[in-house]
C-alpha positions, 0 to 999 in steps of 0.5 A: 323774834323767836317763838317762846314755845320753841324756846320752851320745848326745844331749849337745848336745840335753841342754845346750841344753834345760838352758840354757833353764832359765837359770843354769849347770846345763848345765855339769854335763854335761861333768863327768858325761861325764868321770866316766862316761868314767873309770868306763867305762875302769876297768870295761873294764880290770877286766873284761880283768884278770879275764878274764886272771886266769881264763885264767891260773888255768886254766894254774896248775891245769894246771901244778900237775898236771904238777908245775911251779913256779907260784910266779912266776905266782901272785905275778903273779896276786896283783898282778893281784888287787890291781889288780882290787881297786883298780879295783873301789874306783875304779869304785865311787867314780866311780859314786857321784860320777856318781850324785851329779852326776846327782841335782843336774841338773834335768829337761829342759823338755818340748819343748812348754814355753814358752820364757822366763827368768822368771815374768814370761814365763809365758803365761796359758792360761785364765781362769775366772769374773770378779773379784768386785766388793764393794760395800765395801772388802774386809778381808783374811783376817787381819782377818776371821779375827781378828774372827770368832775363826777364826784365832789367830796370836798363839797359833801364835807362842807355841806354835811361833814365827812362820809358824804359826797356831792355827785356832779354832772356825769356822776349824778347822771350815772347814779340816776341812770343806774337807779332806773336801770335797776328798777326797770330790770327788777320790775319788768323782767323779774316780777317785782312791784315798784314801791316808793316808801317814806324815808322816815319811819316809826320805831315799831317799823325798825323793831319789826325788821330787827334794827331796834333795839339792837342797832339803835346806835347806827340810826339817825333819830329825829327825836322831836318827831319820834321818827328815824331816817331809814337805814334801808328800804327793807324797813318801810317795805316789809312793814307795809304788811305789818299787823296784817293777815294776808291771803296765802293766794297772793304769796309770794309778794315781791317788792322793789324800792329805790331809796337813799339810806342813812347810817351813822356807822361809816367805818374808820379811815383807810383804803376800805372806807376811802371815797364811796366805800362807806358813806352815811348816805347812799342810794340802794335799790332793795328787793323784798319778798314775803312767801309761804314757809315751804317756799322760802329757800327757793325764793332766796335762790331766785332773789340772789339770782335777780341781784346777780343778773345786775352784775351780769348785764353790766359785765362786772366780775363777781363772786357769791359767798355764803355767810357762816354761822359766825358772820350771819346777820342778827335777823337772818337765818341764811345769807348770801353775799354778792361781792363785785371786783373793783380794779382800783381797790384791788379787792371785792366789794360787797354790793348785795346781801340776800337773806332769808329771815324765816318767820323771825321778822313776821313774828316781830311785825305780827304779819300772818297769813290764814292757812288754807287747810287748817284755817290757822293764822301762821307766820310767813317768811320774809326775805330781802337783798340789795338789788343792788347797793349803788355806791359800791356798784358805782365804784366797781363800774367806773374802775372796771370800765376806765380807759387809758386816756382817763375816760370811762366806757359804759356797758351796752346795757347802761348806755340807753339810760345814760344817753352815751357810750362813754364819760369824758372830761367835760373841760 
């Protein structure tokens, strides 16, 4: 959430940077300022009336001691009291409306975020490795997974509907191997603390990280209990410190968490959504950081490098792009997307989006730290990124390492976790 003082004091700057996102969200600034002015006027009048009421109350007390009739003044005081009550209600209503608007305004793109109107203008930052050249026509993961009895899409549809899958045999084993590989890498080599959070979260947790109210239509709601299935581990993990004042000496806080993720929006039918590309349920290992504001850009580079290391160890060709102002996510100030090459798709697939949210999420969560010098409570910066998303990593892995005979070789880093060097048809 943006600081209302920033909107008041740097209105044109806020408008300009919101315009860079595209659309007309910047027009909400005027509405926020109008509500803010009305709210402040109501608060000012209320304070003046309360001061007057306190002064007159003393006069009434003195007059009663003198035996004077105070009923006219007391009647006037009741009128003042009624007005104060009305102003309290008015101010609370205006404050709630302002809060709703502020929650609907996205974060400001960082000054270093490249300008652009759409994904087509995202600059490529770097490339690792080269596209694998197969000596045969590559199969996609759907064909490979079906032939090797690893993936059962029909069973997923029968049990849950479209955009669900059942992992079987070597497929389930490979998914588990990837999860363990990712968690071990990030916790033993990259310094993250492993978290196993609940899969159901309160609405306020989703508000804190920016999924609500903006993306409510993409969430699975358990209405009877007032809970939601988590769309990403970012939600419960970042909210571990909601409404806390953390010791700056412990920053940066670095967490890694494996969870299934649940999202309603799975995309329309076609090559870009076939098989595991877009699912309503998918596994992910998420990386979360909470750090001092002055360190957040350096921590973003580290977090992105941690996610890249996954693909490097697995020998998968990938590229890193930086999202431009017109493509950056709702709550992010600066984002790198990591896209891995999938030969069977003939395209890159996003497996990680690493973002610096600045103080946007911490303000929403009322997460603070006490500055060592000023002793003031300030807002830390939060970051997160997939380390990585399993479904698309699974796709890129099996399509990259497929062999001419239909088997799948496994990279050395993964073999100890899977317990074999290759996957063959079990029949």
